[in-house]
Each structure stands twice: as structure tokens, then as C-alpha cells.
C-alpha positions, 0 to 999 in steps of 0.5 A: 504551404498547400502548394508545397505539399502538392509538390511532395510525393504522396508517401512523403506527405503521409509520412509527415502527417503520421509524425505530426500525429505522433508527436501530438499524441505523445505531448497529450500523453505527457499531460497525464501527470504523475501519481504518488506511490509508497511501497511496502514489502509484506512478502514474507519469504523474500529473504529466501533469496538473501536479498531485498526487493528493487521495484520497477515501474514500466522498466524504471527503478523507483524503489531500491532494496526494500526489505521485508517489513519495510516501506519506502519512502519512510515518509511521504510518497514517490511520484511515478507516471500515472496510467497503466504500469507493469511492476516488477519486484526484482532481486535487489541489484539484479534483473531476476523477477520475484513478481510481475504485476500490472496496475492502473494508477489515476493521475494526481492520486496517492496509493499504498502498494503492498507486495504480499503472497509467497515469492518462492511459489510464485504467488506474490501479488500486489495490493493497490490501495488508494489513500485519502489524507484529508485531515479528520475533524479536530478531536478525531483520528482515523485508522484503516487496515490493509490485510497482507497476511496470506496465513492469517490468524489461524494459518489458513488465510482466514479473515480477521477483526480488529479492535482498536480501543483507548489504551488502559481499557479494562475488560474483554472486547465488546462487538462490534469490532473497529474493523470487521471481517477483513479478508486477505488482500482486502483494505478497509474504509477509514474508521474515525475514532474520538481522540484519546488523550490518555497516554501510556508510554506515548501511546493512547490506543491498543490494537487487538486482532481476532479471527472473525466473529470471535473476541479472543486476541490472536497473537496480535496486541499492539500499542498505537499512537496517533493525534493530538487534541488540535490535529486529527491524525490518520494511521494505516495498519498493515498486517503481515505474516512473520518472516518465513513463518506462515502465521500472523505477525505479532506486530503490524506495519504502522504507516503515519499518513498524517499528523 
């Protein structure tokens, strides 16, 4: 083999070596595996284009026709290549970009990715929230929230407090909040709560959202359903603006992460 290489011109030997290295690097790169992602469209003014969004990861369309306040897939995740990725939100069925963002995705992990901000002013951004779907202990449920409302409770993007209480609880809200001081573009920790077996119309919790440091609900009062006595549940709550209105949406997107 070495005698055959010696007989070849040096430039050709070098080219063969470079090709072999490229093949090796490619095979190593492919072992990086994939990442699981779900995508939420919280950009309140995408309807200005009269269309939903197609979402490309590094030039490959992974999600199609995602409407405002919508998410895909409807359950579970979609596998995408891990590593660095350029994400484009395109007017559905076209190559016209609404936003472009760079993210880094770790192989084997799960992410909730939320597009928010304003498309018409070029201020759309991506929130990339790592997920943890490990089941809570029996008789426990876990909630977390993603603040994707650029306008917030007072129309200026202020932070919020979130109270999640057993449904039917009477009286005023009492600090501390379940999730406190959640700023725009922030994701809370997972907060475990004791399972509430009392249900009203299928729901066993009520969520109230207030401006940070206050106990007066602003706009958002929502019934939530989570868990059973024998199965821990996880819910992700995504706060958004109202469609084409710079104000907190009366309802949050509820993602049923587990059970």
C-alpha cells in the first residue's frame, strides 16, 4: 500500500487524504443524533401577512402552516438535527422570511421553542426553553410558564406574577405567587403542587395573572386541568399577546407535557 502511494503524485495523495478526513468528519458529525422540538407561534401580528408560518431549520422545513396561538406537533415532539441551527419563520407556502434566529440544540434533549415579538417591525425572537418531562411524584403536579407576551399586563412588557390555586378557592390572592416576577422572554422553573382532587367542569386549578408585586388579577383568569391521584402531570403555560392587540391575552396556551 505504501509503495503504491509512493508511486502517486504528491498532490493526488494529499487530495485522497483530505477526502478521507472529510468522510471521517462527516461520519462523526452524523453521530450527534437529533433533538426533539415542538414549536409555538406567539407572534401576535403574523396575521398581518394573511398567512401562517412555515418553520425551517437550516433550510429544511420542519413545521408547516403554524397559526398564531397554535403549536405543532399537537402532542409530543418533532425530531430535528442537533447542534447549531438557523431557524427561519416564513410566510406559509413562500420563501419570504418573517424572522431569522440562531439556536443551539443539544442532542437527545427536548425543547419548547416559542416565536414571539412583532413580525411587522422585524422584532420577532425565539425563546428556546429546555424541557424536563420527568414525572413528578405521585399526588404531585408541576407547572411552568413561558412569558411570550411582549406587551404584558400593562401594555409595556412588564413582568407578571402567576398564582395557580385549587379551583373553588375563596378569598383574595395571598403571596407568594406560584411563579413570581416572570419577565418577558423568560421561562420559569417547574413548580410542584399537591394534586387537587376537587374538580369543577373537569378542571382542578385556577390560574390568575397579576402585574408583579400586586394581587389584583389583570385580564387572565383561566381554569386548568392536571393529573390524577396516581399519575403526576406536567403543564407548560405560554402567555401571549392578543392577536393584533398590544395587550396580554385573556387565555394562555396550555401544553400538556405529561399525563
